[in-house]
C-alpha positions in Angstrom: 15.6 37.9 20.4 13.3 40.9 21.4 15.3 41.3 24.2 18.3 41.6 22.0 16.6 44.0 19.6 16.1 46.3 22.7 19.7 45.8 23.8 21.0 46.4 20.2 18.7 49.9 20.1 20.3 50.6 23.5 23.5 50.5 21.9 22.6 52.8 19.0 20.1 53.5 16.5 22.3 51.9 13.7 22.8 48.8 15.9 19.3 48.7 16.3 18.3 48.9 12.8 20.9 46.8 11.7 19.6 44.1 14.2 16.2 44.6 12.7 16.6 44.7 9.2 19.4 42.6 8.3 19.2 38.9 8.7 21.8 37.2 11.0 23.1 40.7 12.0 22.3 39.8 15.4 25.4 37.4 15.5 27.6 40.3 14.4 26.2 42.3 17.3 26.6 39.8 19.8 30.2 39.1 18.6 31.0 42.8 18.7 29.7 43.4 22.2 30.8 40.1 23.8 32.7 41.7 26.6 29.3 42.8 28.2 27.7 40.2 30.2 24.4 40.9 29.9 24.8 40.5 25.9 26.7 37.3 26.6 23.7 36.0 28.7 21.1 36.8 26.1 23.0 35.1 23.3 23.2 32.1 25.3 19.5 32.0 26.0 18.7 32.8 22.4 21.1 29.5 21.5 19.6 27.2 24.1 15.8 28.2 23.1 16.7 27.6 19.3 18.0 24.3 20.2 15.1 23.2 22.3 12.8 24.7 19.5 14.6 22.3 16.9 14.4 19.3 19.3 10.7 20.1 20.0 9.9 20.3 16.2 11.6 16.9 15.5 10.0 15.2 18.3 6.4 16.7 17.0 7.1 16.1 13.4 7.9 12.6 14.6 4.8 12.1 16.6 2.8 13.5 13.9 4.0 11.2 11.4 3.5 8.1 13.5 0.2 9.2 14.1 -0.9 8.2 10.8 0.8 4.7 10.7 -1.7 1.9 10.8 -0.8 -0.8 13.3 -2.1 -4.1 12.0 -2.9 -5.7 15.2 -5.2 -2.4 16.0 -7.6 -3.7 12.8 -10.6 -5.9 14.0 -11.0 -9.7 12.9 -13.8 -9.5 10.9 -14.4 -13.3 12.0 -15.0 -12.2 15.4 -17.7 -9.9 14.5 -21.1 -11.3 15.4 -23.3 -11.5 12.3 -26.2 -12.1 14.3 -26.4 -8.4 15.6 -28.8 -6.4 13.2 -26.7 -3.1 13.6 -23.5 -5.3 12.4 -25.2 -6.1 9.3 -26.5 -2.8 8.7 -22.8 -1.4 9.0 -21.6 -4.4 6.7 -24.4 -3.5 4.1 -23.3 0.4 4.3 -19.7 -0.5 3.7 -20.4 -2.8 0.7 -22.7 0.0 -0.4 -19.9 2.7 -0.4 -17.2 0.2 -1.7 -16.4 0.4 -5.5 -14.3 -2.1 -6.7 -13.4 -0.6 -10.2 -12.5 2.2 -8.3 -10.6 0.4 -5.8 -8.6 -1.5 -8.4 -8.0 1.3 -10.4 -6.5 2.9 -7.4 -4.3 -0.2 -6.7 -3.3 0.0 -10.4 -2.0 3.6 -10.2 -0.1 2.9 -6.9 1.7 -0.3 -8.4 2.6 1.5 -11.8 4.1 4.5 -9.6 5.7 2.1 -7.4 7.4 0.1 -10.7 8.7 3.3 -11.9 11.0 3.7 -8.9 11.4 -0.2 -7.6 15.2 -1.4 -7.7 15.3 -4.1 -5.0 13.2 -7.3 -4.5 11.2 -6.0 -1.8 10.3 -3.2 -3.8 9.4 -5.3 -7.0 7.5 -7.7 -4.3 5.4 -4.8 -3.2 4.6 -3.7 -7.0 3.4 -7.3 -7.7 1.3 -7.3 -4.6 -0.4 -4.1 -6.0 -1.0 -5.3 -9.1 -2.2 -8.8 -7.8 -4.7 -6.7 -5.6 -5.9 -4.7 -8.7 -6.5 -7.9 -10.6 -8.6 -9.1 -7.8 -10.7 -6.0 -7.6 -11.2 -5.6 -11.2 -12.4 -9.6 -11.2 -15.2 -8.4 -8.3 -16.9 -6.2 -10.2 -20.6 -7.1 -11.1 -21.9 -7.3 -14.4 -24.4 -4.3 -13.6 -21.6 -2.1 -12.8 -21.4 1.0 -15.6 -17.4 -0.2 -16.1 -17.8 -3.7 -16.1 -16.3 -4.0 -19.5 -13.5 -1.8 -19.0 -12.8 -3.7 -15.8 -12.7 -7.1 -18.0 -10.3 -5.6 -20.4 -8.2 -4.6 -17.6 -7.7 -8.2 -16.1 -5.3 -9.8 -18.5 -3.4 -6.5 -18.4 -2.9 -6.4 -14.8 -2.3 -10.1 -14.7 0.5 -9.6 -17.3 2.0 -6.5 -15.0 2.0 -8.6 -12.2 4.0 -11.4 -13.9 6.5 -8.8 -15.1 6.9 -7.4 -11.5 7.3 -11.4 -10.2 10.0 -11.9 -12.7 11.7 -8.7 -11.7 11.6 -9.8 -7.9 13.0 -13.1 -8.7 15.9 -11.6 -10.4 
C-alpha cells in the first residue's frame, strides 16, 4: 500500500492526497491507471497480500480458540496418583483449602440459569440439568462451619427443583 501511495503521488499531488485521505480511493486510482504495467502489478500484490493476511488471521484465530479447549484425555486420573508421597498429600490439601463448594455451587447455578435462558434442544436442556445437578451436589458439600452454610441449605431444594424442571424439558 505504501508503494501504491508513492505511485499515486508520482501521478499527481491530487491522486496522492486522494489515495492517502479517502478510504478505498486506491481502487479508483488503480482502475484509472490500469493500463500501466507497474500499477497492475502493485494492485495484484496488494490483493494477494490481503488474501494471505485474511487466511493467516483465520488460521491464527482458530489456533488460539483451540488452545483453550480442554481435552478430557489430558486430565490426570486421580486414582493413578500415589497418596504415599508427602508432596502429593500437601498438594491435595492445598487444593482443598482453595476450593469453596458454596462459591463453586453459585457459579454452577449461574451457568445453569444462563444456559436455561437460551436452551431449545434436548441436548441443551440436558446440559442445564447437569449444571443444576452440579450446583446441588456442591451445596450439599458446604460444611456447617462455612459462613454461608444456611444459605447453601436453603438453595438445595431450589436447585433440585430447577434440575427436575430441566430434566422434564429435556425429555419433551
